[in-house]
C-alpha positions, 0 to 999 in steps of 0.5 A: 713867359719869356726865355729869362723867366723860365730859364731855371725851369728849362734847366730842371726839365733838361737834367735827365738829358744832359751828359754827366759833366753838363749835369754837374754844371746844371746842379751847381747852378740850381744849388745856388743860382744867386752865387752863380750870377756873381761868379766867373766862369772859372769859379762855377767850373771849379764849383761843378768840378768840370772844365770851363769849355763844358760850362760854356757848352752848357750855356750855349745849349740852353740859350744859344750863347756863352756864360756872360749872357747866361748870367744876365738871363739867370739874373733876370729870371731871379730879379726881385727888384724893378729891372733897369732901376734898382735891385732892392726896390719893388714897383709898389714900394712907397717913397719912404721904403725906397729911401730906406732900402737904398740907404741900407744897401749902400751901408751894407755894400760899404761894410762888405767892401771894407771887409774884403779890401786888404789894407796892404793893397790900399797902402801899396796904392797910396805909395804908388799914387803919392810918388807918381810923376802924374796921375790919370783916372779912366772911367766909362759910363757910370764910372766916368763920374767916379773918375771925375770925382777922383780928379776933383779930390786929387788935383788939390794935392799939388800934383799933375792929375787928369780924368779921362772919360773918352775911349780914344783920348784914354787910348792915346793918353795910355800909349803916351804914359811913362814909367813913374806915371800912375794910371787908375782904371775904374770899372765896376764889371771889369769887362768893358773892352776899351778899358781892358785894352787901354789898361794893356797899352798903359801897362806896356809903357811901364806905367803903374796901372791900378784897377778899381774893379771886380776881382774876378774880371778880365781887367785885373790881368793888365793891372799892377795893383787891383783894389777888389770890389765885388759886383753886388748889382748886375749893371746889365739889369739895374742902374748902379747905385750903392756900388757907385757909393763904394767906389766914391768912398774908396777914392776918398780913402786913397786921396786922404792917404796921399794927403797924409803922406804929404805931411802936416806942412802941406796944410798950408797949401790946402788952406790957400785953396780954401781961402781962394773960394771964400769970396764966392759964398755968402757969409754964414749967419746964425740962421744958416749955420 
């Protein structure tokens, strides 16, 4: 049995030897380990009624490192899906069952995201994007394709739009931003150090920084507006799947909101773009309609 598989047992075995404050941490974790996986250190400390250093001290005594690594270990000990693939899929699932699980997970996560996304924040973000002198989308890793999809949606709206997925280019672009620019930073965990630093640099220039990220993450500290999407997949263990659908859907909502701000007269511009690609496709026939 490895260190991940027996971590809960370790906690149970050490309960009697822990200090009063560390015992509170252990009991809070054992009472709801799944919530702990998705909690910030501040939330766990509050739930256990202890300080954040106490939580870190407890984690180091157990696994030799701090709270982020402890969460990974705890998640791996609780994992029921196929590690490094998908949270909901079991190794012996048939293709039909896999499809059903992934579709259901996407639907559930979309519903949950819709419930917690305040309309007021969406409206503020749309206003900032609609009035921006220039829009830049930043994403790394699995968030990179989401940033590129955002560029694909927004460039049609007749405004300067770029998407950067390179760390150094992001940093230079952020340093060169100005007041009136909108920088959209996309990060599922909100813990990616280069993106956090880039957001800080962009904010210091006076640009508006919109974060699409985990609401309890360090990235939020450097954002003008945070569009919160809770972590539902531990990307240290699983490939991001349904979470990516949520991010793409939110991008669609923002782009549509900005489009509506343009007014009905903007339809002529969109029609011109559509017509420009018509001769690149075979005409529809009755068979292919």
